[in-house]
C-alpha positions as CSV (number, residue, x, y, z in Angstrom):
1,M,-9.8,53.7,-70.5
2,Y,-7.9,51.8,-68.3
3,D,-7.4,48.9,-70.9
4,E,-5.9,51.5,-73.4
5,I,-3.2,52.3,-70.7
6,F,-2.4,48.8,-70.4
7,A,-1.6,48.5,-73.9
8,K,1.6,49.2,-75.6
9,E,0.6,52.5,-77.2
10,D,0.3,55.5,-75.8
11,P,-3.5,56.4,-74.8
12,A,-3.1,59.9,-75.8
13,K,-1.6,59.2,-79.4
14,N,-5.2,58.9,-80.6
15,N,-7.1,61.0,-78.2
16,P,-5.4,64.2,-77.3
17,R,-7.9,64.9,-74.4
18,F,-7.7,61.4,-72.7
19,W,-6.2,62.3,-69.5
20,D,-8.6,64.9,-69.2
21,E,-11.4,62.8,-69.8
22,L,-10.0,59.8,-67.2
23,F,-10.1,61.9,-64.2
24,L,-13.5,63.1,-64.9
25,M,-14.8,59.9,-64.4
26,K,-15.4,57.8,-61.3
27,V,-12.3,55.8,-60.5
28,N,-12.7,52.0,-60.9
29,L,-10.4,51.2,-58.0
30,E,-11.2,47.2,-58.2
31,Y,-10.4,47.3,-61.8
32,L,-7.4,49.2,-61.7
33,E,-5.7,47.2,-59.0
34,S,-6.4,43.8,-60.3
35,K,-5.0,45.1,-63.8
36,L,-1.7,46.4,-61.9
37,E,-1.5,42.9,-60.1
38,S,-2.3,40.7,-63.4
39,V,0.8,42.3,-65.3
40,D,3.7,39.7,-65.6
41,G,7.5,40.7,-65.5
42,E,7.6,41.2,-69.4
43,E,4.6,43.3,-69.8
44,V,5.8,45.6,-66.9
45,Q,8.4,46.5,-69.4
46,R,6.0,46.9,-72.1
47,I,3.5,49.3,-70.3
48,Q,6.0,51.2,-68.1
49,D,5.9,54.4,-69.8
50,N,2.0,54.4,-69.7
51,I,1.9,53.6,-65.9
52,N,4.6,56.6,-65.4
53,S,2.4,58.8,-67.5
54,L,-0.9,57.9,-65.6
55,F,1.3,58.6,-62.5
56,H,2.4,62.2,-63.6
57,H,-0.9,63.3,-64.9
58,C,-2.4,62.4,-61.5
59,V,0.2,64.7,-60.0
60,Q,-0.6,67.0,-62.4
61,A,-4.4,66.7,-62.0
62,L,-3.8,67.4,-58.0
63,G,-3.7,71.2,-59.0
64,E,-6.6,71.5,-61.1
65,E,-9.4,73.7,-59.9
66,H,-12.2,71.1,-61.0
67,Q,-12.2,69.2,-57.7
68,I,-13.7,66.0,-59.1
69,K,-10.5,65.9,-61.0
70,V,-8.4,65.9,-57.9
71,V,-10.7,63.5,-56.1
72,N,-10.0,61.0,-58.9
73,A,-6.4,61.7,-59.0
74,L,-5.9,60.9,-55.3
75,Q,-7.8,57.8,-55.6
76,T,-6.0,56.6,-58.7
77,L,-2.8,57.1,-56.9
78,C,-4.1,55.2,-53.8
79,A,-4.8,52.3,-56.4
80,L,-1.3,52.7,-58.2
81,F,0.8,52.3,-54.9
82,R,-1.2,49.4,-53.8
83,G,-1.3,47.5,-56.9
84,V,2.1,47.9,-57.8
85,H,3.3,47.1,-54.3
86,Q,1.0,44.2,-54.2
87,K,2.4,42.8,-57.6
88,N,5.9,43.4,-57.1
89,K,6.4,42.6,-53.1
90,S,9.8,40.8,-54.0
91,A,11.2,43.6,-56.0
92,S,13.6,46.1,-54.5
93,G,12.6,49.8,-53.7
94,F,14.4,51.3,-56.4
95,D,12.4,48.7,-59.1
96,I,9.0,49.7,-57.8
97,I,9.8,53.6,-58.0
98,N,11.1,52.9,-61.7
99,M,7.9,51.2,-62.5
100,L,5.8,53.9,-60.9
101,M,7.0,57.0,-62.2
102,G,10.4,56.5,-63.8
103,F,13.9,56.5,-61.9
104,D,15.3,59.6,-63.8
105,K,11.9,61.5,-62.9
106,A,11.1,60.5,-59.4
107,E,12.6,63.3,-57.5
108,L,10.5,66.0,-59.7
109,R,7.4,63.6,-59.7
110,M,7.3,63.3,-55.8
111,K,8.2,66.7,-55.1
112,D,5.5,68.1,-56.8
113,L,3.0,65.3,-55.5
114,M,4.2,66.3,-51.8
115,E,3.5,70.0,-52.5
116,S,0.4,69.4,-54.0
117,L,-0.8,67.3,-50.6
118,D,0.8,69.9,-48.6
119,S,-1.3,72.6,-50.1
120,L,-4.5,70.6,-50.0
121,L,-3.9,69.9,-46.3
122,C,-2.8,73.4,-45.4
123,G,-5.4,75.2,-47.6
124,E,-9.3,76.6,-47.1
125,G,-10.6,73.8,-49.2
126,S,-13.0,70.6,-48.4
127,E,-12.6,68.6,-45.4
128,S,-13.4,65.4,-47.2
129,L,-10.5,66.1,-49.8
130,K,-8.2,66.7,-46.6
131,S,-9.2,63.4,-45.5
132,L,-8.6,61.7,-48.8
133,C,-5.1,63.6,-48.7
134,L,-4.2,61.5,-45.4
135,K,-5.6,58.4,-46.7
136,L,-3.6,58.7,-49.6
137,L,-0.4,59.3,-47.1
138,L,-1.3,56.4,-44.9
139,C,-1.9,54.2,-47.6
140,L,1.6,55.0,-49.4
141,V,3.5,54.6,-46.0
142,T,1.8,51.1,-45.2
143,V,2.1,49.7,-48.5
144,T,5.0,47.3,-47.5
145,D,5.1,45.4,-44.4
146,N,8.4,46.9,-43.1
147,I,7.9,50.4,-43.2
148,S,11.8,50.9,-43.4
149,Q,11.9,49.0,-46.7
150,N,9.5,51.5,-48.3
151,T,11.9,53.4,-50.4
152,I,9.7,55.8,-51.6
153,L,9.2,57.2,-47.9
154,E,12.9,58.6,-48.7
155,Y,11.2,61.5,-50.5
156,V,8.9,61.8,-48.1
157,M,11.6,62.5,-45.6
158,I,13.2,65.2,-48.2
159,N,9.8,66.8,-48.8
160,S,8.3,67.2,-45.3
161,I,4.9,67.2,-44.5
162,F,5.5,67.8,-40.7
163,E,4.2,71.3,-41.0
164,A,1.1,70.2,-42.3
165,I,0.6,67.7,-39.6
166,L,1.1,70.1,-36.9
167,Q,-1.4,72.7,-38.7
168,I,-4.4,69.9,-38.7
169,L,-3.5,69.3,-34.8
170,S,-3.0,73.1,-33.6
171,D,-6.5,73.6,-35.4
172,V,-9.5,73.1,-33.5
173,S,-11.8,72.2,-36.4
174,S,-9.2,70.3,-38.3
175,R,-8.2,68.5,-35.3
176,G,-11.8,67.5,-34.9
177,Q,-11.9,66.2,-38.6
178,H,-8.3,64.6,-39.2
179,G,-6.6,64.3,-36.0
180,Y,-6.8,60.7,-35.6
181,D,-5.4,60.4,-38.9
182,A,-2.6,62.9,-38.5
183,V,-1.2,61.6,-35.2
184,V,-1.1,57.9,-36.6
185,L,0.5,58.9,-39.8
186,L,3.1,61.2,-37.6
187,A,4.0,58.1,-35.4
188,L,4.8,56.0,-38.5
189,L,6.9,58.6,-40.4
190,V,8.9,58.7,-37.0
191,N,9.6,55.3,-37.2
192,Y,11.1,55.3,-40.7
193,R,14.7,53.9,-40.5
194,K,14.7,55.7,-37.1
195,Y,17.9,53.7,-36.2
196,E,19.7,53.8,-39.6
197,S,19.8,57.5,-40.5
198,V,18.8,60.9,-39.5
199,N,14.9,60.9,-39.5
200,P,13.9,64.7,-40.1
201,Y,10.3,64.0,-38.4
202,I,12.0,62.7,-35.5
203,V,14.4,66.0,-35.3
204,K,11.2,68.2,-35.8
205,L,9.0,66.5,-33.1
206,S,11.7,66.7,-30.9
207,I,12.0,70.5,-30.7
208,V,8.2,71.2,-30.9
209,D,7.2,74.0,-28.2
210,D,4.3,75.3,-29.6
211,E,1.7,74.8,-26.9
212,P,-1.4,74.7,-29.1
213,T,0.2,72.1,-31.5
214,L,1.1,69.9,-28.4
215,D,-2.2,70.3,-26.6
216,G,-3.8,69.3,-30.0
217,M,-1.9,66.1,-30.1
218,G,-2.6,65.1,-26.5
219,M,-6.3,66.0,-27.0
220,V,-6.4,63.4,-30.0
221,V,-4.8,60.5,-27.9
222,H,-6.7,61.4,-24.6
223,Q,-10.0,61.3,-26.7
224,A,-9.0,58.0,-28.3
225,L,-8.4,56.5,-25.1
226,T,-11.4,58.2,-23.4
227,E,-13.7,56.7,-25.9
228,Y,-12.2,53.4,-25.7
229,N,-12.5,53.3,-21.7
230,R,-16.3,54.4,-22.0
231,Q,-16.9,51.6,-24.5
232,Y,-15.2,48.9,-22.3
233,K,-17.2,50.3,-19.2
234,D,-20.5,50.4,-21.3
235,K,-19.8,46.4,-22.4
236,E,-18.7,45.5,-19.1
237,E,-22.1,46.8,-17.5
238,E,-24.1,45.0,-20.5
239,N,-22.3,41.9,-19.3
240,Q,-22.9,42.1,-15.6
241,G,-26.0,41.1,-13.5
242,G,-28.4,38.4,-13.4
243,F,-27.0,34.6,-14.0
244,F,-23.8,36.1,-15.6
245,S,-22.7,37.9,-12.7
246,T,-23.6,35.2,-10.1
247,L,-21.5,32.5,-12.2
248,T,-18.4,35.0,-12.6
249,S,-18.7,35.4,-8.7
250,M,-18.8,31.6,-8.4
251,V,-15.4,31.1,-10.7
252,G,-13.9,34.1,-9.6
253,S,-13.4,35.4,-13.0
254,M,-15.3,37.9,-15.1
255,F,-13.9,36.1,-18.5
256,I,-15.7,32.6,-19.0
257,A,-16.9,31.1,-22.3
258,D,-18.0,33.7,-24.8
259,A,-18.2,36.7,-22.3
260,D,-14.5,36.9,-23.2
261,E,-15.6,37.7,-26.8
262,K,-17.7,40.3,-25.6
263,L,-15.4,42.0,-23.4
264,S,-12.6,41.5,-25.7
265,V,-9.7,44.1,-25.1
266,Q,-8.9,45.3,-28.7
267,T,-5.9,47.3,-28.2
268,N,-5.0,50.4,-30.2
269,E,-1.3,50.2,-30.6
270,A,-1.2,52.9,-33.2
271,I,-2.1,55.5,-30.6
272,L,0.1,54.2,-27.6
273,L,2.9,54.3,-30.3
274,A,2.1,58.3,-31.0
275,L,1.8,59.0,-27.0
276,Y,5.1,57.1,-26.6
277,E,6.8,58.8,-29.1
278,A,5.5,62.6,-28.4
279,V,7.0,61.6,-24.7
280,H,10.2,60.0,-25.5
281,L,11.0,62.4,-27.8
282,N,9.6,65.8,-26.7
283,R,10.2,67.0,-22.9
284,N,7.8,69.7,-23.5
285,F,4.9,67.2,-24.1
286,I,5.2,66.1,-20.2
287,T,3.1,69.2,-19.4
288,V,0.4,68.2,-21.9
289,L,0.2,64.7,-19.7
290,A,-0.2,66.6,-16.5
291,Q,-2.5,69.3,-18.0
292,S,-5.9,69.1,-15.8
293,H,-9.3,69.4,-17.1
294,P,-12.8,68.4,-16.2
295,E,-13.2,64.6,-16.4
296,I,-15.4,63.9,-19.6
297,D,-18.6,62.0,-19.4
298,M,-18.5,60.8,-22.9
299,A,-21.6,58.5,-22.4
300,G,-23.6,62.0,-22.0
301,S,-22.1,63.7,-25.0
302,P,-23.9,63.8,-28.2
303,A,-21.4,61.0,-30.6
304,T,-21.6,59.7,-34.1
305,P,-24.1,56.9,-34.2
306,I,-22.4,53.5,-33.5
307,P,-23.6,50.9,-36.1
308,T,-25.7,48.0,-34.5
309,T,-23.2,45.4,-35.9
310,P,-19.7,45.7,-34.7
311,T,-17.5,46.5,-37.9
312,T,-14.4,47.2,-36.2
313,P,-12.9,46.1,-33.0
314,L,-13.2,48.1,-30.1
315,G,-10.8,50.8,-29.5
316,T,-9.6,51.0,-33.2
317,T,-11.8,53.5,-34.1
318,P,-11.1,57.1,-33.9
319,P,-13.1,59.2,-31.3
320,S,-16.2,61.0,-32.3
321,L,-15.8,64.5,-33.9
322,D,-18.2,66.2,-31.0
323,M,-15.7,65.0,-28.6
324,M,-12.4,66.3,-30.6
325,N,-14.3,69.7,-31.4
326,N,-15.1,70.2,-27.9
327,P,-11.5,71.5,-26.5
328,E,-13.0,73.1,-23.4
329,L,-16.1,71.8,-21.2
330,P,-17.9,74.1,-18.1
331,L,-16.4,73.9,-15.1
332,D,-18.4,72.4,-12.3
333,P,-17.1,72.4,-9.0
334,N,-18.4,68.8,-8.3
335,L,-16.7,67.5,-11.3
336,Q,-14.0,65.1,-10.9
337,T,-10.9,66.4,-12.9
338,S,-8.6,64.4,-14.9
339,N,-5.6,64.5,-17.4
340,L,-4.2,62.4,-20.3
341,L,-2.0,60.6,-17.7
342,I,-4.9,59.5,-15.9
343,T,-6.9,58.3,-18.9
344,F,-4.0,56.6,-20.2
345,L,-3.2,54.7,-16.8
346,K,-7.0,53.5,-16.7
347,Y,-6.7,52.3,-20.4
348,S,-3.6,50.4,-19.3
349,S,-5.7,48.8,-16.8
350,I,-8.2,47.7,-19.1
351,V,-5.7,46.4,-21.7
352,M,-4.1,44.2,-18.6
353,Q,-7.3,42.1,-18.1
354,D,-7.0,40.4,-21.5
355,T,-6.3,37.2,-19.5
356,K,-6.6,34.7,-22.8
357,G,-3.5,36.5,-24.1
358,K,-5.4,36.6,-27.7
359,H,-3.6,40.1,-28.1
360,N,0.1,40.5,-28.1
361,P,1.8,41.9,-25.1
362,W,3.2,44.9,-27.3
363,C,0.3,47.1,-25.6
364,H,1.8,46.2,-22.0
365,N,5.0,46.9,-23.2
366,L,4.1,50.4,-24.4
367,C,2.2,51.3,-21.4
368,L,5.4,50.6,-19.5
369,F,7.5,52.5,-21.8
370,V,5.5,55.5,-21.4
371,C,5.8,55.0,-17.6
372,Q,9.4,55.1,-17.7
373,D,9.6,58.8,-19.0
374,Q,12.6,60.5,-16.9
375,Y,11.1,64.0,-16.9
376,A,7.8,62.8,-15.5
377,D,8.9,61.9,-11.7
378,A,8.8,65.8,-10.5
379,F,4.9,66.2,-11.4
380,L,4.0,62.4,-10.4
381,H,5.0,63.3,-7.1
382,D,3.6,67.1,-6.8
383,D,1.6,67.2,-3.4
384,N,-0.4,69.8,-5.1
385,M,-1.7,67.4,-8.1
386,N,-3.9,65.2,-6.3
387,F,-6.4,62.9,-8.4
388,R,-8.8,60.1,-7.7
389,V,-7.7,57.7,-10.1
390,N,-10.2,54.7,-10.5
391,L,-8.5,51.7,-12.5
392,H,-10.1,48.8,-13.4
393,R,-8.9,46.1,-11.5
394,M,-9.4,42.3,-12.3
395,P,-11.6,40.5,-9.8
396,M,-9.6,37.7,-7.8
397,R,-10.9,35.3,-5.2
398,H,-8.7,36.9,-2.6
399,R,-9.9,40.1,-2.7
400,K,-13.2,42.3,-3.0
401,K,-13.6,44.8,-5.8
402,A,-12.9,48.3,-4.8
403,V,-15.5,50.4,-4.5
404,D,-15.1,53.8,-6.5
405,K,-16.1,56.2,-3.7
406,N,-13.4,54.8,-1.5
407,I,-10.6,55.9,-3.7
408,P,-8.7,58.8,-2.0
409,S,-7.3,61.5,-3.8
410,R,-3.5,61.0,-4.0
411,P,-0.5,62.2,-6.1
412,L,-0.4,60.5,-9.2
413,V,2.6,58.5,-8.3
414,C,0.4,56.5,-6.4
415,A,-1.7,55.2,-9.4
416,V,1.1,54.4,-11.2
417,L,2.2,52.1,-8.4
418,D,-1.0,50.7,-8.3
419,L,-0.7,50.0,-11.9
420,M,2.6,48.5,-11.5
421,V,1.3,46.0,-8.8
422,E,-1.7,44.9,-11.0
423,F,0.5,44.3,-13.8
424,I,2.8,41.9,-11.6
425,H,-0.4,40.5,-9.8
426,V,-2.3,39.8,-13.2
427,H,0.8,38.5,-15.2
428,I,2.2,35.9,-12.5
429,I,-1.4,34.4,-12.3
430,H,-3.1,34.9,-15.5
431,K,-0.2,35.4,-18.1
432,P,2.6,33.3,-17.1
433,N,4.1,33.2,-20.6
434,F,4.7,36.9,-21.0
435,A,5.4,37.6,-17.0
436,I,9.3,38.0,-16.9
437,P,10.0,41.0,-19.5
438,V,6.6,42.5,-18.3
439,C,7.5,42.1,-14.3
440,L,11.0,43.2,-15.2
441,R,9.6,46.5,-16.4
442,C,7.7,47.0,-13.6
443,V,10.1,46.6,-10.9
444,Q,12.6,48.8,-12.9
445,I,9.6,51.4,-12.9
446,I,8.9,50.9,-9.0
447,H,12.8,51.2,-8.3
448,K,13.1,54.4,-10.5
449,L,10.2,56.1,-8.5
450,I,11.9,55.0,-5.2
451,C,15.0,56.2,-6.0
452,Y,13.5,59.7,-6.4
453,Q,11.7,59.6,-3.7
454,K,15.0,58.7,-1.5
455,K,16.6,61.5,-3.4
456,C,14.1,64.3,-2.9
457,R,12.8,62.4,0.7
458,I,9.4,62.4,-0.3
459,R,7.4,60.5,2.2
460,L,4.7,59.1,0.3
461,H,1.4,58.0,2.2
462,Y,0.7,54.6,0.1
463,T,-0.1,51.2,1.0
464,W,3.3,49.8,0.7
465,R,2.2,46.7,2.1
466,E,0.3,45.8,-1.5
467,L,3.7,46.5,-2.9
468,W,5.4,44.4,-1.0
469,S,3.2,41.6,-0.9
470,A,3.2,41.6,-4.9
471,L,7.1,41.4,-5.0
472,I,6.9,38.5,-2.7
473,N,4.5,36.7,-5.1
474,L,6.5,37.4,-8.0
475,L,9.5,35.5,-6.3
476,K,7.1,32.9,-5.2
477,F,6.2,32.8,-9.0
478,L,9.8,32.5,-9.9
479,L,10.5,30.0,-7.6
480,S,7.5,27.7,-8.5
481,N,8.5,27.7,-12.2
482,E,12.4,28.0,-11.9
483,T,12.8,25.3,-14.7
484,T,10.2,26.4,-17.1
485,L,11.3,30.1,-16.8
486,L,15.1,29.3,-16.9
487,A,14.8,27.7,-20.2
488,K,13.9,31.3,-21.9
489,H,14.8,33.9,-19.2
490,N,17.7,34.9,-16.9
491,I,15.2,35.0,-13.4
492,F,18.1,35.9,-11.5
493,H,18.4,39.2,-12.9
494,L,14.6,40.1,-11.9
495,A,15.1,38.1,-8.6
496,L,18.1,40.4,-7.9
497,L,16.0,43.6,-8.6
498,V,13.4,42.4,-6.6
499,V,15.6,41.8,-3.7
500,N,17.3,44.8,-3.9
501,L,14.0,46.7,-3.8
502,F,13.6,45.5,-0.3
503,N,17.3,46.4,0.4
504,M,16.2,50.0,-0.7
505,F,13.3,49.8,1.9
506,I,15.5,48.3,4.6
507,T,18.6,50.7,4.4
508,Y,16.8,54.0,3.0
509,G,13.0,53.3,4.2
510,D,13.9,56.0,7.1
511,T,14.0,58.6,4.7
512,F,11.0,58.1,2.6
513,L,8.4,55.7,4.2
514,P,5.8,58.0,5.7
515,T,6.0,56.7,9.3
516,S,7.9,54.7,11.7
517,N,5.0,52.4,11.9
518,S,5.5,51.8,8.0
519,Y,9.1,50.5,8.7
520,D,7.9,48.0,11.3
521,E,5.3,46.7,8.9
522,L,8.4,46.1,6.5
523,Y,10.0,43.8,8.9
524,Y,6.8,42.3,10.0
525,E,6.2,41.2,6.2
526,I,9.6,40.1,5.7
527,V,9.4,38.0,8.8
528,R,5.8,36.8,7.9
529,M,7.0,35.6,4.7
530,H,10.4,34.2,5.5
531,Q,9.6,30.8,3.7
532,V,9.9,32.5,0.4
533,F,13.0,34.4,1.0
534,D,14.6,30.8,2.7
535,N,13.5,29.0,-0.7
536,L,14.9,31.8,-2.6
537,Y,18.5,31.7,-0.8
538,C,18.6,27.7,-0.9
539,M,17.9,28.0,-4.9
540,V,20.4,30.7,-5.5
541,L,22.9,28.7,-3.4
542,R,22.2,25.4,-5.3
543,V,22.7,27.2,-8.5
544,S,25.8,29.6,-7.5
545,T,27.7,26.9,-6.1
546,N,27.4,24.5,-9.5
547,T,29.3,25.4,-12.7
548,G,26.9,26.7,-15.5
549,Q,25.8,29.9,-16.9
550,W,23.7,31.0,-14.2
551,K,26.6,30.8,-11.6
552,E,27.6,34.2,-11.6
553,P,23.9,35.9,-11.6
554,A,22.7,33.6,-9.1
555,S,25.9,34.5,-6.6
556,K,24.8,38.1,-6.8
557,V,21.3,37.3,-5.5
558,T,23.1,35.3,-2.6
559,H,24.7,38.3,-1.7
560,A,21.9,40.8,-1.9
561,L,20.0,38.6,0.6
562,L,22.4,39.1,3.2
563,N,20.4,41.9,5.2
564,V,16.9,40.2,4.5
565,R,18.6,36.9,6.1
566,A,20.1,38.7,8.8
567,I,16.6,40.2,9.6
568,I,14.8,36.5,9.5
569,N,17.4,35.2,11.6
570,H,17.7,37.9,14.3
571,F,13.5,38.3,14.8
572,N,12.3,34.8,14.0
573,P,14.2,33.2,17.5
574,K,12.8,36.6,19.4
575,I,9.5,36.0,18.2
576,E,9.1,32.1,19.3
577,S,10.9,33.1,22.5
578,Y,8.0,35.7,23.3
579,A,5.4,32.9,22.2
580,A,7.1,30.5,24.5
581,V,7.1,32.9,27.3
582,N,3.7,34.1,27.0
583,H,2.2,30.8,26.4
584,I,0.6,31.8,23.0
585,S,0.4,29.2,20.2
586,Q,0.0,32.1,17.7
587,L,1.0,35.6,17.8
588,S,-1.3,38.2,16.7
589,E,0.1,40.8,14.1
590,E,0.4,43.7,17.1
591,Q,2.5,41.1,19.2
592,V,5.0,40.3,16.5
593,L,5.2,44.4,15.7
594,E,5.7,44.7,19.3
595,V,8.7,42.2,19.0
596,V,10.1,43.7,16.2
597,R,10.1,47.5,17.9
598,S,11.7,46.1,20.9
599,N,14.8,44.5,19.4
600,Y,16.0,46.8,16.7
601,D,18.7,47.8,18.7
602,T,20.6,44.3,18.8
603,L,20.2,43.8,14.9
604,T,23.3,44.7,12.9
605,L,23.0,45.1,9.0
606,K,25.3,45.7,6.5
607,L,25.5,48.8,4.2
608,Q,25.0,48.1,0.5
609,D,26.3,50.3,-2.2
610,G,24.5,51.4,-5.5
611,L,21.1,50.3,-4.4
612,D,19.7,54.0,-5.5
613,Q,21.6,53.4,-9.1
614,F,19.0,52.5,-11.7
615,E,19.5,51.7,-15.3
616,R,18.1,54.4,-17.5
617,Y,15.5,53.8,-20.2
618,S,17.2,53.6,-23.6
619,E,15.2,52.6,-26.6
620,Q,18.2,51.9,-28.7
621,P,19.7,48.8,-28.6
622,K,17.5,46.9,-26.2
623,E,14.3,47.8,-27.7
624,A,15.0,48.2,-31.1
625,A,13.6,44.6,-32.1
626,F,10.5,44.9,-30.2
627,F,9.6,48.6,-31.8
628,K,10.3,47.1,-35.6
629,E,8.0,44.3,-35.0
630,L,5.3,46.7,-33.2
631,V,5.7,49.2,-36.3
632,R,5.4,46.1,-38.7
633,S,2.2,45.0,-36.9
634,I,0.7,48.6,-36.6
635,S,1.5,49.2,-40.8
636,L,-0.4,45.9,-41.1
637,N,-3.5,47.0,-39.1
638,V,-3.6,50.7,-40.7
639,R,-3.1,48.8,-44.0
640,K,-6.2,46.8,-43.7
641,N,-8.1,49.8,-42.0
642,V,-7.5,52.6,-44.2
643,S,-10.2,51.5,-47.1
644,L,-10.2,53.4,-50.5
645,N,-13.7,53.4,-49.8
646,T,-13.5,55.1,-46.3
647,L,-14.9,57.9,-48.1
648,S,-17.6,56.9,-50.1
649,Q,-17.0,57.7,-54.1
650,D,-20.6,58.7,-54.4
651,V,-20.7,61.1,-51.3
652,L,-17.6,62.7,-52.7
653,L,-18.6,62.8,-56.2
654,K,-22.1,64.2,-55.2
655,E,-20.2,67.0,-52.9
656,F,-17.8,68.0,-55.8
657,S,-20.4,67.8,-58.2
658,T,-22.6,70.4,-56.2
659,I,-19.6,72.6,-55.7
660,S,-18.6,72.4,-59.4
């Protein structure tokens, strides 16, 4: 019957019941796609009317009461979209539309198709059928590498299925079955020509204020990330103990030889993109991030059996239906509470541990973009919302692995700062190629948080020394790799931000540091690590006194170092004098702090303007290229994973034969 469609004559000419019979037969997906891909340019013109007719009858069949016809029509449409695009990759969007449905009829055909899909998704029909509708939509959205070049999506913009997606997310049962695909589909549709024209999905997502819908979207993201965290933890435990544990302790790394493959961090950018878009576009979603609930022990929950042979990379599969269908769990007073943000922070800390750089840095950037949300500051610093957040930390020779029980319950901003410190440490040690852009974002997030603390006079009980140490190590990294880094990056901009962070602590620390001892410790760290600041000053002075492209940015760092150098030049002689008078070769920390405390009154510092001014995050134009490439990558992965056989044809046909 397919051969008749690919012949010149109208297949219904000699058999009026041709189309009715076609949709009663099991779809031969491989054959149909291969036929479409084998058609050359001249043959396209010859059989175009028949292809248009096939498309038209597929859309008509979606309204049939006979469910087998609907199933076969949906699968045939998938094959049509994929086959025609695969064959005509270089063709314009208009040519593809013309070949599929005829340009003069395209608006009507796509209107009918989208209305039928909307009815199927919102109706009381089979869940398998709804799943197949979403697979078709994901197939349609991802047929081109660049989603914004998929002209057919103009009709998906005009005939919106946004409300159908929201209905799936707001209903507990539908969300459990289809929430993952619905969220990924929405994330992709939001990114269609988002910088070039008014995208109705962006507009509609930005004004959603229905609590069940927003909670439903948050639940889907939360469960996907939770499932990933659990799988990673299980793999980590499997690979610890015995000879492996001993050997990793010896080399100071958990990733050695094939162990790296066993703990491979396969990121899920599609879910992260959905989270980013929800947070970035809809300020109401912040309440979802902060919503507390009992921490789910997914290991103890019934879950869909996982194949013994890994068929998909860790983290790319949707969570089990049991978890998605379980909106509320029994409250246990001894149970640790959690929320979406905590799960996300834990996920981010795991992603960071891909030391081999096998996966692109997009996931790291996405994690940081979510942390940059301007509306999150209030609940991050809320002292009434304290949580114990156990981030995954990479084992390093200079520190012991943290014991879970020692982690205090603190405001969430502490966990965000911990994550930023960890990102900086891991990138400058293990990922120098990605360090500059990632560390730049980390420093910007830290700066924004400290500006909020200064503005609201929030005295955060945090181990600030760890943060100062990370920032100083970052400066050491810039100094050690000056030549290599300058070939690609303006390292002086990052150095300026780091130095100005220290200036923030020096100038305004008395308004947000928890105690006067914290302020003393700040000066102690600056004096103790004075060699790093001295070396930085020599480097920026050298560059700023020569002509070249870095003259001006280097001179800004020179000026910014004024107070840091004043502190070093003031206290160093006092410390040396104290040691000489008391005949001590090496002073203890307490002795140095005593010198610092007794010599504040003779220290002269200059007030620097604009330290509490920060650049607000803006996606366009700075990050537009990043998101374009990210969406391309997600589209390729979704296309690969959305197999037309995801729902077995035999299972579907058996289900609907029984119904019929």
